C-alpha atoms as one frame of an Amber mdcrd trajectory, in Angstrom:
protein
 122.339  55.001 -53.036 118.348  54.103 -53.471 117.367  56.760 -51.540 119.688
  59.451 -53.050 117.193  58.425 -56.663 113.996  59.843 -54.992 114.750  62.397
 -52.240 115.085  65.934 -52.781 118.943  66.107 -51.951 122.193  64.220 -51.172
 125.031  64.369 -49.430 127.736  62.176 -49.965 130.380  61.727 -47.657 132.184
  60.651 -44.799 131.042  59.905 -41.104 133.051  62.136 -39.719 132.932  64.902
 -42.624 131.458  68.610 -40.222 130.961  70.494 -42.959 128.428  67.916 -44.629
 127.039  67.119 -41.190 126.535  70.493 -40.796 124.790  71.417 -43.500 122.595
  68.160 -43.169 122.142  69.619 -39.895 120.892  72.695 -41.339 118.362  71.110
 -44.149 116.627  68.969 -41.626 114.096  69.560 -38.966 116.451  66.134 -36.671
 119.481  63.955 -37.345 118.827  60.409 -35.956 121.821  57.178 -36.736 121.640
  53.867 -36.758 124.533  52.775 -36.272 127.402  53.671 -34.159 130.111  54.518
 -36.326 129.006  58.049 -35.936 132.045  60.773 -35.302 130.665  61.855 -31.644
 132.414  64.753 -31.222 131.612  65.806 -34.687 127.735  65.119 -33.878 128.217
  66.598 -30.419 129.819  69.854 -32.156 127.275  69.956 -35.176 124.184  69.398
 -33.127 125.379  72.507 -30.148 126.158  74.632 -33.508 122.752  73.931 -35.207
 120.352  73.552 -32.389 119.363  70.147 -34.545 117.422  67.720 -32.547 119.223
  64.692 -32.282 116.479  61.993 -30.817 118.900  59.257 -29.798 121.175  61.632
 -27.890 125.084  61.915 -28.415 126.019  60.076 -25.090 124.146  57.159 -26.096
 127.358  56.736 -28.864 129.795  56.838 -26.554 128.769  53.565 -25.147 127.939
  52.414 -28.413 130.907  53.241 -30.531 133.300  51.434 -28.101 132.939  47.667
 -27.249 134.674  47.965 -23.356 132.045  50.864 -23.155 129.052  48.654 -24.327
 130.153  45.226 -22.454 130.726  47.015 -19.006 127.000  49.095 -19.713 124.911
  46.161 -20.112 126.818  43.659 -17.200 126.476  47.536 -14.916 122.855  46.304
 -15.642 122.427  42.723 -14.654 122.525  41.498 -18.615 124.923  38.945 -19.383
 128.294  38.912 -21.672 131.108  36.854 -22.737 133.990  36.848 -21.072 136.986
  39.369 -22.456 139.649  41.545 -21.997 141.105  45.252 -23.020 144.306  44.523
 -24.738 146.271  47.283 -26.136 149.714  45.823 -26.710 151.252  42.221 -27.443
 151.932  41.452 -24.298 148.269  42.225 -23.182 147.224  39.429 -25.265 149.248
  37.019 -24.694 147.344  37.783 -20.977 144.542  37.700 -22.162 144.493  34.301
 -23.739 145.879  32.533 -20.764 143.133  34.586 -18.770 140.400  33.434 -21.594
 141.591  30.393 -23.253 141.132  29.009 -27.172 138.366  29.873 -28.673 138.385
  33.601 -28.836 138.253  36.359 -31.086 139.921  39.508 -31.245 138.289  42.814
 -32.339 139.436  46.703 -32.709 137.534  48.420 -29.920 135.672  50.912 -32.079
 135.267  50.809 -35.363 135.511  47.625 -37.719 133.110  45.701 -38.946 131.597
  42.694 -41.876 135.344  41.028 -41.378 136.976  43.703 -40.902 139.090  44.633
 -37.427 138.488  41.162 -36.867 141.202  37.681 -35.761 139.818  34.741 -35.009
 142.574  33.337 -32.105 142.128  29.714 -31.682 145.527  28.338 -31.398 148.737
  29.201 -29.991 150.080  29.909 -34.176 147.171  32.699 -34.264 148.432  34.151
 -31.452 151.781  33.323 -33.088 150.603  34.924 -36.152 148.737  38.027 -34.891
 152.092  39.145 -32.846 153.625  39.077 -35.940 151.354  41.432 -37.880 150.148
  43.630 -34.503 148.664  46.734 -36.169 150.300  49.881 -34.793 148.543  51.927
 -32.110 146.382  48.551 -31.961 143.448  48.909 -29.309 141.573  45.563 -28.870
 138.620  43.340 -27.037 139.384  39.563 -26.863 136.049  37.788 -26.463 135.256
  33.959 -25.517 134.048  32.175 -28.550 130.407  31.276 -27.194 128.458  28.618
 -28.896 125.179  30.212 -29.626 122.127  28.672 -31.648 121.384  32.130 -33.627
 122.039  36.379 -33.786 118.875  37.970 -34.127 118.176  41.995 -34.501 115.549
  43.927 -32.747 114.966  46.692 -34.110 112.713  49.755 -32.019 112.217  53.361
 -32.461 110.117  55.327 -30.577 108.161  58.493 -31.216 108.201  62.499 -29.975
 105.337  61.039 -28.544 106.119  57.646 -26.417 104.882  55.648 -29.547 107.154
  52.706 -29.341 106.782  50.196 -32.900 108.806  47.031 -32.617 110.197  45.696
 -35.869 109.975  42.264 -37.004 112.802  40.213 -35.579 114.786  39.293 -37.963
 117.582  36.198 -37.528 121.071  36.940 -38.933 123.374  34.527 -41.122 126.802
  35.425 -40.903 130.003  34.010 -42.913 133.800  34.912 -42.063 132.587  37.256
 -39.812 130.688  39.117 -42.109 126.774  39.460 -41.766 125.622  36.711 -45.275
 121.322  37.371 -44.772 119.798  38.556 -42.040
């Protein structure tokens, strides 16, 4: 990794590796995370055991790591989202497609990014193809596709003195559900 070339130490491990996260916590003043694929149970145990400060908290991951929780959270706070339906079986996919119509995108509820865990559902043939290759234990969300002008990323940080910094807004461009350029 680029940071590993100049760091005092480097830990190479999976996001759910509790021993590695414990080692990192013991060597750190605080831990932060920048995306939702952190194992929240592991992080909670490590935080409790080591007392390491996690400024964002662990609870935030219960929202951001689950697309259904995330959409419900946004709606609860008055923010619009595309129409969606929870899909836990092939039968539920058929019902959801009937309710939402085409075009839509089927996504895993958690994990999955850059084209992984996403399927275009634009026709009855796409539904049929998906039903034929239905992944075992798939918990998904079907989202109505929305025409939009652009997608942007906004990063905001806050320090321990409550100083808030807004970083430059970037426009995201995707190709085949994969982030191509920001």
